[in-house]
Rosetta silent file (secondary structure, phi, psi, omega in degrees, C-alpha in Angstrom):
SEQUENCE: MVSVLFVCLGNICRSPMAEAIFRAKVEEENLDETIEVDSAGTGDWHVGKKPHEGTLAILREHNIKSDGLVARQFHVEDKKYDYIVAMDASNEQNMKDILDLDDHGKVFKLLDFVDDSPDKDVPDPYYTGNFQEVYELVESGCSRLLNTIKKDNHLKEGNTYGK
SCORE:     score description
SCORE:     0.000 S_00000001
   1 L     0.000  130.551  174.458   75.166  115.509  107.674 S_00000001
   2 E   -97.267  133.851 -177.862   77.065  112.970  105.563 S_00000001
   3 E  -119.285  139.589 -176.933   79.965  111.326  107.391 S_00000001
   4 E  -129.877  131.486  176.800   83.117  109.798  105.912 S_00000001
   5 E  -124.560  123.262  175.798   85.782  107.767  107.726 S_00000001
   6 E   -96.378  136.855 -175.175   89.075  106.817  106.055 S_00000001
   7 E  -133.647  131.791  170.694   90.824  103.753  107.483 S_00000001
   8 E  -130.643 -158.874 -175.418   94.298  102.279  107.084 S_00000001
   9 L   -77.075  -56.816 -174.382   96.489  100.129  109.309 S_00000001
  10 L  -109.952   -6.260  179.918   98.107  102.562  111.748 S_00000001
  11 L    62.539   37.075  174.021   96.381  105.876  110.937 S_00000001
  12 L  -126.340  -11.858 -178.656   99.650  107.740  110.380 S_00000001
  13 L  -119.253  -80.143 -171.060  100.169  107.573  106.588 S_00000001
  14 H   -71.958  -50.141 -175.116   97.345  106.848  104.155 S_00000001
  15 H   -69.200  -38.061  175.007   94.156  107.531  106.102 S_00000001
  16 H   -69.271  -30.287  175.124   95.245  110.873  107.606 S_00000001
  17 H   -63.305  -45.427  179.182   96.473  111.873  104.140 S_00000001
  18 H   -63.958  -41.469  178.570   93.039  110.978  102.748 S_00000001
  19 H   -58.884  -47.617 -177.945   91.306  112.832  105.591 S_00000001
  20 H   -66.239  -44.455  179.868   93.316  116.011  104.916 S_00000001
  21 H   -63.952  -46.839 -178.140   92.921  115.844  101.126 S_00000001
  22 H   -64.995  -41.805  178.012   89.200  115.084  101.331 S_00000001
  23 H   -59.172  -42.298  179.108   88.623  117.823  103.915 S_00000001
  24 H   -62.457  -41.220  178.643   90.349  120.331  101.610 S_00000001
  25 H   -65.788  -41.242  178.749   88.109  119.262   98.705 S_00000001
  26 H   -62.847  -45.434  178.819   84.995  119.497  100.881 S_00000001
  27 H   -64.519  -39.694  179.563   85.971  123.000  102.056 S_00000001
  28 H   -59.929  -32.254 -179.602   86.766  124.061   98.483 S_00000001
  29 L   -97.238   12.310  178.992   83.204  123.170   97.474 S_00000001
  30 L    56.561   38.624  179.205   81.700  124.850  100.559 S_00000001
  31 L  -111.226   12.833 -176.332   80.354  121.536  101.835 S_00000001
  32 L   -68.189  -16.214  174.386   82.156  121.576  105.193 S_00000001
  33 L   -87.624   -5.676 -173.013   78.851  122.200  107.000 S_00000001
  34 L  -115.879  -28.877 -176.261   77.412  119.154  105.220 S_00000001
  35 E  -121.788  122.757  177.222   80.184  116.531  105.155 S_00000001
  36 E   -96.057  138.364 -176.181   82.045  115.331  108.259 S_00000001
  37 E  -130.632  138.462  177.909   85.493  113.746  107.731 S_00000001
  38 E  -151.458  175.260  175.644   87.669  111.623  110.043 S_00000001
  39 E  -147.321  159.696 -179.476   90.250  108.834  109.901 S_00000001
  40 E  -156.476  168.486  176.232   91.281  105.820  111.980 S_00000001
  41 E  -123.179  151.899  178.359   93.556  102.792  111.923 S_00000001
  42 L   -77.359  -22.153  176.827   92.749   99.140  112.508 S_00000001
  43 L   -99.183  166.717 -176.469   95.844   98.791  114.698 S_00000001
  44 L  -111.382    9.886 -173.492   96.638  100.577  117.945 S_00000001
  45 L   -62.908  -32.166 -171.494  100.406  101.114  117.614 S_00000001
  46 L  -114.805   12.799 -177.714  100.264  104.847  116.858 S_00000001
  47 L   -51.865  130.201  178.671   97.194  106.005  118.831 S_00000001
  48 L    87.805   -4.817 -177.774   97.648  109.641  119.884 S_00000001
  49 L   -95.245  156.452  175.811  100.522  110.312  117.478 S_00000001
  50 L   -77.353  166.684  179.593  100.674  112.822  114.636 S_00000001
  51 L   -61.005  159.549  176.130  100.942  111.580  111.029 S_00000001
  52 L   -55.410  144.544 -178.814  104.181  110.196  109.598 S_00000001
  53 H   -58.680  -32.970  177.224  106.612  112.921  108.509 S_00000001
  54 H   -63.740  -38.600  176.111  106.325  111.708  104.891 S_00000001
  55 H   -66.693  -46.256  179.680  102.575  112.321  104.983 S_00000001
  56 H   -61.931  -39.763 -179.053  103.035  115.741  106.564 S_00000001
  57 H   -65.146  -43.919 -178.388  105.692  116.679  103.996 S_00000001
  58 H   -69.662  -34.168  176.141  103.559  115.729  100.970 S_00000001
  59 H   -66.559  -42.736  176.939  100.570  117.594  102.407 S_00000001
  60 H   -61.071  -42.561 -179.839  102.723  120.711  102.941 S_00000001
  61 H   -57.360  -31.986 -178.548  104.070  120.373   99.399 S_00000001
  62 L  -103.810   15.285  177.449  100.492  120.549   98.101 S_00000001
  63 L    55.011   43.252  178.369   99.404  123.298  100.537 S_00000001
  64 L  -110.508  128.314 -178.352   96.939  121.033  102.349 S_00000001
  65 L   -66.976  142.534  177.617   96.347  121.644  106.055 S_00000001
  66 L  -121.789   13.161 -178.711   97.168  118.855  108.495 S_00000001
  67 L   -56.624  137.874  172.631   95.970  120.582  111.676 S_00000001
  68 L    78.778    2.883  179.777   94.325  118.320  114.211 S_00000001
  69 L   -79.504  116.141  179.897   95.331  115.014  112.638 S_00000001
  70 L  -138.286  132.286 -176.877   95.948  112.531  115.475 S_00000001
  71 L   -65.508  139.596  173.565   95.956  108.743  115.141 S_00000001
  72 L  -143.228  164.810 -178.230   93.122  106.769  116.666 S_00000001
  73 E   -97.152  144.008  175.926   91.936  103.185  116.425 S_00000001
  74 L   -70.543  134.608  178.732   88.882  101.986  114.484 S_00000001
  75 L  -133.063  164.616 -178.576   86.108  100.623  116.739 S_00000001
  76 H   -57.485  -29.365  179.178   82.688   99.081  116.210 S_00000001
  77 H   -63.168  -19.817  179.929   81.123  102.442  117.148 S_00000001
  78 H   -71.148   -2.524  176.139   82.553  103.809  113.891 S_00000001
  79 H   -65.849   -9.989  177.627   79.757  102.014  112.052 S_00000001
  80 H   -65.746  -20.801 -178.110   77.862  105.294  112.519 S_00000001
  81 L   -70.667  145.403  179.935   79.723  106.701  109.488 S_00000001
  82 L   -75.452  -36.873  179.475   77.892  106.729  106.163 S_00000001
  83 E  -127.514  115.482  177.462   81.019  105.939  104.121 S_00000001
  84 E  -110.770  112.116 -165.739   83.777  103.849  105.711 S_00000001
  85 E  -114.633  111.460 -179.921   86.654  103.900  103.255 S_00000001
  86 E   -86.426  151.602  178.217   89.546  101.440  103.501 S_00000001
  87 L   -85.624  -24.042  178.584   92.899  101.969  101.862 S_00000001
  88 L  -153.555  173.986 -175.921   93.393   98.299  100.972 S_00000001
  89 H   -63.800  -35.313  178.940   91.750   94.870  101.045 S_00000001
  90 H   -64.818  -45.422  176.713   93.383   93.919  104.340 S_00000001
  91 H   -62.984  -40.589  179.559   91.996   97.025  106.085 S_00000001
  92 H   -60.212  -45.261 -179.869   88.616   96.371  104.486 S_00000001
  93 H   -66.794  -40.903  177.921   88.546   92.809  105.828 S_00000001
  94 H   -58.455  -42.722  179.631   89.709   93.921  109.288 S_00000001
  95 H   -67.296  -42.198  179.479   86.824   96.412  109.434 S_00000001
  96 H   -63.253  -32.587  177.115   84.278   93.875  108.221 S_00000001
  97 H   -67.061  -31.727 -178.819   85.456   91.519  110.968 S_00000001
  98 H   -81.625  -36.367 -175.022   84.768   94.262  113.553 S_00000001
  99 L   -85.250  157.503  172.921   81.415   95.432  112.135 S_00000001
 100 L   -66.364  153.775 -178.166   78.093   93.636  112.132 S_00000001
 101 H   -54.328  -38.294 -176.549   77.196   91.881  108.907 S_00000001
 102 H   -74.238   -5.681  178.827   74.502   94.438  108.017 S_00000001
 103 H   -91.741   -5.185 -174.284   77.066   97.275  108.063 S_00000001
 104 H   -64.593  -22.437 -178.412   79.118   95.918  105.154 S_00000001
 105 H   -68.397  -12.500  179.468   77.179   97.948  102.579 S_00000001
 106 H  -107.916    6.480  177.969   78.880  101.132  103.719 S_00000001
 107 E   -99.126  125.489 -178.454   82.457   99.761  103.642 S_00000001
 108 E  -133.418  163.460  165.772   84.409  100.559  100.473 S_00000001
 109 E   -98.839  142.455 -176.694   87.988  100.660   99.265 S_00000001
 110 H   -55.887  -43.219 -175.838   89.069  104.130   98.152 S_00000001
 111 H   -79.144   -2.829  170.477   90.217  102.993   94.725 S_00000001
 112 H   -65.230  -23.226  179.276   86.875  101.265   94.076 S_00000001
 113 H   -81.261   -9.995 -179.196   85.703  104.787   93.216 S_00000001
 114 L  -106.210   91.335 -174.658   88.399  105.074   90.506 S_00000001
 115 L   -55.340  -37.563 -174.357   87.039  102.921   87.691 S_00000001
 116 L   -90.976   10.273  179.022   90.154  103.225   85.541 S_00000001
 117 L   -81.091  124.842  178.914   92.618  102.359   88.334 S_00000001
 118 L   -69.057  -27.071  178.603   94.470   99.103   87.591 S_00000001
 119 L  -106.105  148.906  177.685   95.093   98.636   91.316 S_00000001
 120 L  -112.835   -0.588  176.887   92.405   98.659   93.991 S_00000001
 121 L  -114.109  134.155  173.216   94.766   98.896   96.974 S_00000001
 122 L   -83.519  118.952 -178.441   96.623  102.053   98.007 S_00000001
 123 L   -64.324  150.998 -177.553  100.153  100.853   98.864 S_00000001
 124 L   -85.676  111.453 -178.128  101.410  101.609  102.372 S_00000001
 125 H   -71.110  -12.132  174.232  104.156  104.270  102.160 S_00000001
 126 H   -59.872  -33.134 -179.792  105.280  103.327  105.675 S_00000001
 127 H   -99.741  -36.737 -176.158  106.853  100.312  103.931 S_00000001
 128 H   -86.694  -28.427 -176.919  107.363  101.563  100.349 S_00000001
 129 L    78.327   -0.802 -175.270  108.509  105.114  101.156 S_00000001
 130 L   -95.288   79.248 -178.986  106.666  106.352   98.052 S_00000001
 131 H   -72.242  -27.273  178.205  104.476  109.111   99.473 S_00000001
 132 H   -66.019  -45.940  178.645  104.129  110.809   96.065 S_00000001
 133 H   -59.934  -44.510 -179.509  102.523  107.723   94.501 S_00000001
 134 H   -64.211  -41.587  177.972  100.174  107.409   97.475 S_00000001
 135 H   -57.351  -47.771 -177.809   99.283  111.107   97.269 S_00000001
 136 H   -61.755  -43.262  179.146   98.332  110.764   93.589 S_00000001
 137 H   -66.095  -44.868 -178.837   96.169  107.682   94.228 S_00000001
 138 H   -65.680  -41.988 -179.994   94.501  109.193   97.285 S_00000001
 139 H   -60.495  -45.567  178.754   93.874  112.511   95.546 S_00000001
 140 H   -63.753  -46.106  179.179   92.196  110.753   92.625 S_00000001
 141 H   -61.591  -41.343 -179.792   90.154  108.514   94.915 S_00000001
 142 H   -65.719  -39.375  177.528   89.038  111.447   97.064 S_00000001
 143 H   -61.260  -46.746 -178.386   87.893  113.423   94.010 S_00000001
 144 H   -69.031  -37.881  177.476   85.825  110.514   92.746 S_00000001
 145 H   -62.472  -44.620  179.390   84.465  109.748   96.219 S_00000001
 146 H   -61.466  -41.619  177.353   83.319  113.341   96.666 S_00000001
 147 H   -61.368  -40.934  178.349   81.567  113.238   93.290 S_00000001
 148 H   -63.532  -45.228 -179.759   79.821  110.005   94.315 S_00000001
 149 H   -63.125  -43.138  179.074   78.713  111.475   97.642 S_00000001
 150 H   -60.750  -43.725 -179.360   77.398  114.614   95.965 S_00000001
 151 H   -67.861  -48.331 -177.695   75.434  112.532   93.470 S_00000001
 152 H   -62.533  -31.572 -174.121   74.169  109.985   96.037 S_00000001
 153 L  -110.719    9.732  177.086   73.046  112.700   98.449 S_00000001
 154 L    55.013   45.571 -179.787   71.907  115.302   95.917 S_00000001
 155 L   -96.374  142.634  172.042   74.452  117.849   97.139 S_00000001
 156 L  -125.538  159.156 -178.013   75.465  120.956   95.285 S_00000001
 157 L   -47.350  124.124  176.276   78.206  123.380   96.233 S_00000001
 158 L    80.820   -6.598 -179.634   77.257  125.079   99.478 S_00000001
 159 L   -79.193  155.646  175.502   73.994  123.122   99.883 S_00000001
 160 L   -90.968  162.837 -176.131   73.084  121.359  103.085 S_00000001
 161 L   -53.502  129.441  172.590   72.453  117.651  103.337 S_00000001
 162 L    77.421    4.344 -179.242   69.345  116.379  101.601 S_00000001
 163 L   -99.622    0.000    0.000   68.191  119.672  100.125 S_00000001
């Protein structure tokens, strides 16, 4: 099983959006038995809450399920994930501060997977209000991340991990 954790600040906007989009892509390729997906926030302000209404609205607009998305906080135990994907440099640094030094090789920023992206940080729509822009960036990043995971782990549609 390959595991992916998306992380933002409060786990109500960007990371649950990424979790839902990535989960939909994984299911579309019949890899849901092979790839586990979750999300968390570095802060604890929204623990136990559902995603921001702007996130839920953009997911509905694109027919992406948001069932079961509930905010939780990132903890050192989350180092168990194979890919820990931050939405911006601040989240990335916060996670690196929490994790042991030898875990840094599995921490990435989502837009690091998008070679042609001029920006490497996904802006926080909690402050900007631009959920459409965030959706487009996250969707692109999730597509490229899934391709990387498939290549790195020799996965093909419907195949199980490592086969």
